[in-house]
N, C-alpha and C positions, 0 to 999 in steps of 0.2 A: 957448426956455428959456435958461438961463444956465449953460452948462458942466456941472459936476458936480451942480448943483441938480436935474438931470433923473434922477439915478440911481435914486431911489425908484420912479419910473414905469417905468423899464427893468427893474428887478428884478421888480416885480409883473407886468408884461407877460410876462416870461420864465417866472415861476411859473405863470401862467395857461396859457401855451402848453405847458409840460412836465408840469404836475401836476394842474391843476384838474379835468380829466375823470375823475380817480380818485375824486372825492368826489361823493356825491349833492348835487344843487342845494340842497336844503333843509338841508344840514349845514354847508357851507362856501360863503361868498360872497366874491368878490374884487371890490373896487371900485378904480378908478383916479381919484384926485382930483388934478387938476393944480394947483389953488390952494385947498387945503382950508380953511384958516382955521376960521371958526366952522361951516362946512358939515360939518366932520368930526364934530361932535356929533350932527347929524341922521343921519349914516351909521352911527355906532356905537351910538346909543341903542337900548336893548332887546336888545342882543346879549349872549350869555353871555361872550364873550371877543372881543378884537380884537388884531390884529397890524398895527402901523403901520411903514412903511418910509420913511426920509427921509435926506437928506444932513444931516450934523451937522458942527459945528466944535468940537473940544475941545483942539486942539493936538497930537493924535496924528498918526502917519504917515498920509498919504493912502491911502485904500483900507482902512484898519483898520475892522473891523466891531465894533460895540458891540451886545450883546444887553442891553437895558435893560428893567426893569420900570417901572411908572409911578412908583414911589418913587425909582428911580434918576434920573429926569429932573430932579430938583431940582438935581443937579450940572451940568446943561446949561443954566444961566441966566447972566445977567450977562455978556454978551459971547460966550458959547458957545452951543451948541444948534443949533436949526434955522437953516438959511440964510435962512429967510423973515422973520426978525425976530420975528414973533409965532409962536412954535413950539408944538409938541405939549404941552409942559409947561404953558404958559399956557392953551391951549385946554382941556386936560383938567381943570385946576384950575377954570376957569370952569364946565365941565360939572358938576363935583361940587357947585358952589354953586347952579347953576340947575336941574339935573335929576338930583339924586343917585340917585333910585330907578331911573332909566333907564340909568345908566352901567354898562358891562360890569364884572363882578367881577374879571376878569383882563385887563390890558392890557400888551402887550409892544411894544417899539419896537426895530426893527433900524435902528441908525444907521450910516451909512457916512461915514467921515471924508472930507470933501471938500477939494479943493485950490484950485480956481479956479471963478469964477462969471461969466466973461466972456460977455456977451450974444452969442448965436449960436455959441459955441464948443461943440465936442464934449466928451464925457467925457474927463477926463485918463486916461492909460494905467493908472495904479494903481487908480483908481476903477473903470474898466471891467473890469479883471482881477478885481475883488472880486465881480462879479455872480453867477457860478456858486455861490460859497460862500454868498452871501446868500440865494439861492434855496433852497439846502439848509437854511439856518437856518430859513427860513419853514416848510419841511416838518418839521423836527425840532420846532419849537414847536407846530405843528398836532398832531403825534403826541402830544406832552406834554399838550396841551389835551384831545384826544380820550380819552386814557387816564384823565384825571381825570373825564371825563364819559362813561365807557364805557356805563353803564346807560342814560343819557339817549340817547346815540348809538344804541345797539341798539334802544331803544324806537322811535326815529324811523324806523330802517330797517324795523322790523317793521310799523309803520303804513304806510309806503310800499309794502311788499310786499302787505299786505292790500288796499290801495286798487287794486292792479293786478289783483286776482282778480275 
C-alpha cells in the first residue's frame, strides 16, 4: 500500500475484529476491497445500505473524519476525493447510470483525511490515531441504518430463529 491510502482497510479490519460478531451474518456483511474501483458496484448491488471507508483529500487536517452521504461526495471531485484517482463519487455515479435499480438506497462514506501516500510507508500518526473514532462512526451509522429498518431487521431475526427450530 501507499501510506495513508491503507487507512480504510485498517478501519474495516478493526471494526470486524471488535464489532462484527455482534450482528447476525445475514444482517450485516463487511467486505475488504483493496482496489475496489468498478468491483465496488458488484459488492454493494442489491444491498439496502452501504458504508464505505476510504482515504480522502479535501485539504482538511490529516486524520479528520468526514461522514458523507452519497450527495456530499460531489464536493470531493476535481482534485480532491479518493486517493485512488477514480473515487467513490465516480463509481457510484456510474452505478446509478448502469444499475440504478440495484444500488443501495442509502450510501454513507467515512472519509479519513490523508497526509501522505508514499509507497511502502506506514500510516501517518494523525491518520492512525483516527482509527478508533472511525470504527465507532461505522457502529453509529449501522445503528442509524438498523433503526430505520427495525421491522425488516426484526423480521430477519425472527426468520433466523424459526429456521433453528
